[in-house]
N, C-alpha and C positions, 0 to 999 in steps of 0.2 A: 766641680768645676771641668769641663773639657779644656784642653790646650789651646785651643783656636778662641772661648772665651777669654781665657785669660789674655791673651792677644788684643782681642775686641776692645776689652775693657782699656786696656793700656796706652792704645793709642786714642779709643774714643772719650776717654776720661770716665770713669766708673763715679755713680753718684753715691755720695755718703750715705751713712744711715741717716734718716729722719729724726729730727729733734723731738725729743718727749713733750707733751702739751705742757707748759708752765701754769701751776693753780697759783690763786692768792694765798698770801700767809695770814689774812684775816678769816677767809672762807675754807671751811674746812675742805678738805679733798674730794669727800665723798659728795659733798654737797654741790660741787662745780661741777655745771655741764659741758663738755668739750665736743663742740662740733666736729663731725665727721670730715675728714681731710679728703680732698680730690683725689682719686687713684691715677697717677700719671701714666700716661704711655710708654712703656719701656721702649719703643720703637727709637731709634735715632735716626734721623737723616740728615742730608747734606753737610756731612762732616769732611771736614778738608782734610785728608788723610795726610797727606804731601803735608802741608803746614804744620799740623800735630806731630810728624815726624821728625820735622826739621827743627822743631822745638825742643823735643827731646833729646835730638844729636846735639843741637847746641850748649844742652844745659848737661850732659852725658861728658863732652870732652875728649872723648877717644877718637872722633872723626871715624867710625867704623863704616864700611860699607854695605849697609843697609840697604840701598836701594835696588842690589842685585844678590846679596847674600843673604839667606835665611838664616843661616847660623850668628851672624852680625846682627841681625834683625833683631834675633831673639835674644842675642844679648844685653843690646841698647834697651831694649823692655826690660831688664831684670831678671829676665827668664833662664833658665836651663837650658843649653842649647846641644847638649849631650846626642849622640848618635840614637839613643834609643828613646829620647824626646821627640826626636825628629823622625824615627819610625812610627811613633805612637799619632802623633801630628799627620802623617803621611796617611796612617788606616784611616783616623777620625776623618780625612777629610776625601780617602775613596781612591788613594793612588794604588794602583793594579801592579804597577812593576816592582822591579826587585827592591827589599829594603836594606840595600849594602851600603846608604852613604853616600852612593854616586854623585858625581857632577848632577847627572840627568833626575836623579831624586830631589836633590838641592833645587836646584833649577825649579824643577814642576811644584815644589813647595812654594817657592817662594811667590811663584805666580798665582798659585792656588789660594794662599792666604789672603794677596789682594784682591784677588774677585771674590772671596768671603768676604772681606771688607766690602766691597762694592754693594755687594747683595744685601748687604745689613746696612746699607745708607750711607756709607761712606762715597766722597768722591776722589777717583784714582784715575790718574791719565792713562790714556789706553795702551803708552808705550810701558807700563807696569803690570797691563794684564795681559796681552799677548806675547 
């Protein structure tokens, strides 16, 4: 799984595994016909990214600066925020600058993550995108 996918799943809330169909204890499982379940569309739309992040922040208790810091955002989501992880995320999202952990790289990463969340169905305020 990509680093961005992990971020998206944490922000959007990942669906749990589907429950196995139950069979009756009176009728043998081989005889019970299980109707096929409809395939759910994996596309998520209109997720309020800020509301979700504020809820995560409130439950986190560390009061991190996730609105502008990629390091704090990743920490709050329970992810590794090391330079190597940020380099990997930068390459994944198409960063072309120096992968040195500079303020420029980190600010670009934060905005790129917010833009990608928006592209994937999240509602993100303009001030976090530009």
